[in-house]
C-alpha positions in Angstrom: -11.5 -9.3 -48.1 -10.6 -6.9 -45.3 -8.5 -8.1 -42.4 -10.8 -10.2 -40.2 -11.1 -10.0 -36.5 -9.5 -12.8 -34.5 -12.9 -14.1 -33.3 -14.3 -14.8 -36.8 -15.3 -18.5 -37.0 -17.1 -18.9 -40.3 -16.1 -17.8 -43.8 -18.9 -17.9 -46.3 -17.9 -18.6 -50.0 -20.6 -16.2 -51.3 -19.1 -13.4 -49.2 -15.5 -13.9 -50.4 -14.2 -12.2 -53.5 -12.0 -13.7 -56.1 -9.1 -11.5 -57.2 -6.7 -11.7 -60.1 -3.3 -13.2 -58.9 -1.8 -13.3 -62.4 -2.8 -14.2 -66.0 -5.1 -17.1 -65.8 -5.0 -17.4 -62.0 -7.6 -16.2 -59.5 -7.2 -16.2 -55.7 -9.8 -16.3 -52.9 -8.9 -15.9 -49.3 -11.1 -18.5 -47.4 -10.0 -17.9 -43.8 -7.1 -16.7 -41.7 -5.9 -15.4 -38.4 -2.3 -14.3 -37.5 -1.0 -17.9 -37.4 -2.6 -19.5 -40.5 -4.2 -18.7 -43.8 -6.2 -20.8 -46.3 -6.5 -19.7 -49.9 -8.3 -21.1 -53.0 -6.3 -20.6 -56.2 -8.1 -21.2 -59.5 -6.0 -21.9 -62.6 -6.9 -21.9 -66.3 -5.2 -24.6 -68.4 -1.6 -23.5 -69.2 -1.5 -20.8 -66.4 1.7 -20.6 -64.5 2.4 -20.0 -60.8 5.9 -18.6 -61.4 8.9 -19.8 -59.3 9.1 -17.9 -56.1 9.9 -18.4 -52.4 8.6 -17.0 -49.1 9.3 -17.5 -45.4 5.9 -19.1 -44.9 5.5 -22.9 -44.7 2.9 -24.0 -47.3 0.8 -27.1 -47.6 -1.3 -27.4 -50.8 -4.1 -29.7 -51.8 -5.2 -30.3 -55.4 -8.9 -29.9 -55.2 -9.4 -30.1 -59.0 -7.3 -30.4 -62.2 -3.7 -31.6 -62.9 -0.6 -29.6 -62.1 3.2 -29.9 -62.7 4.7 -28.8 -59.4 8.4 -27.9 -58.9 9.9 -27.5 -55.5 13.6 -26.6 -55.7 15.0 -29.2 -58.1 12.2 -31.8 -57.7 9.2 -31.9 -60.1 6.1 -34.0 -59.9 2.7 -34.1 -61.7 -0.2 -34.1 -59.2 -3.9 -34.6 -59.8 -7.1 -34.2 -57.8 -6.6 -35.6 -54.3 -2.9 -35.2 -54.2 -1.0 -32.6 -52.1 2.5 -31.1 -51.6 4.5 -29.3 -48.9 6.7 -26.3 -49.5 9.3 -25.7 -46.7 10.1 -22.1 -45.7 12.3 -20.3 -48.2 12.1 -23.1 -50.8 11.9 -22.0 -54.5 8.6 -23.4 -56.0 6.1 -22.9 -58.7 3.3 -24.7 -60.7 2.2 -25.2 -64.3 -1.5 -26.0 -64.8 -1.9 -29.0 -67.1 -5.7 -29.3 -66.7 -7.8 -26.4 -65.4 -8.2 -26.7 -61.7 -8.1 -25.4 -58.1 -5.4 -25.6 -55.5 -6.1 -25.0 -51.8 -3.1 -23.4 -50.1 -2.5 -23.3 -46.4 0.2 -20.9 -45.1 1.8 -20.6 -41.7 2.1 -17.9 -40.6 -0.6 -16.1 -42.6 0.4 -14.1 -45.7 0.0 -10.5 -44.7 0.9 -9.5 -48.3 -2.4 -11.1 -49.4 -4.5 -8.8 -47.3 -5.9 -5.6 -48.8 
């Protein structure tokens, strides 16, 4: 997905490409402007979102599946319908227990995700 114009209002799933984020993990940008970004992240069972941190605040909704989520020293198993918040610069990662999809929202947008 190329950088969108600030006036784009609709983001159609059929027009958005999935890209490989890591082994067993696909990422699809679903909408963004300079202040916020939403991303679908599809995980195969056993796939890992490795521990990392970034300056962006992140809110994540579990749309499908089951995940073990670690934020700093806290770990929790989350299922469909649950969510979590990652404060800016907090070390975090996930392990996919059952194949699923996470919906990530970042503020500000992740310029590093734009090609």
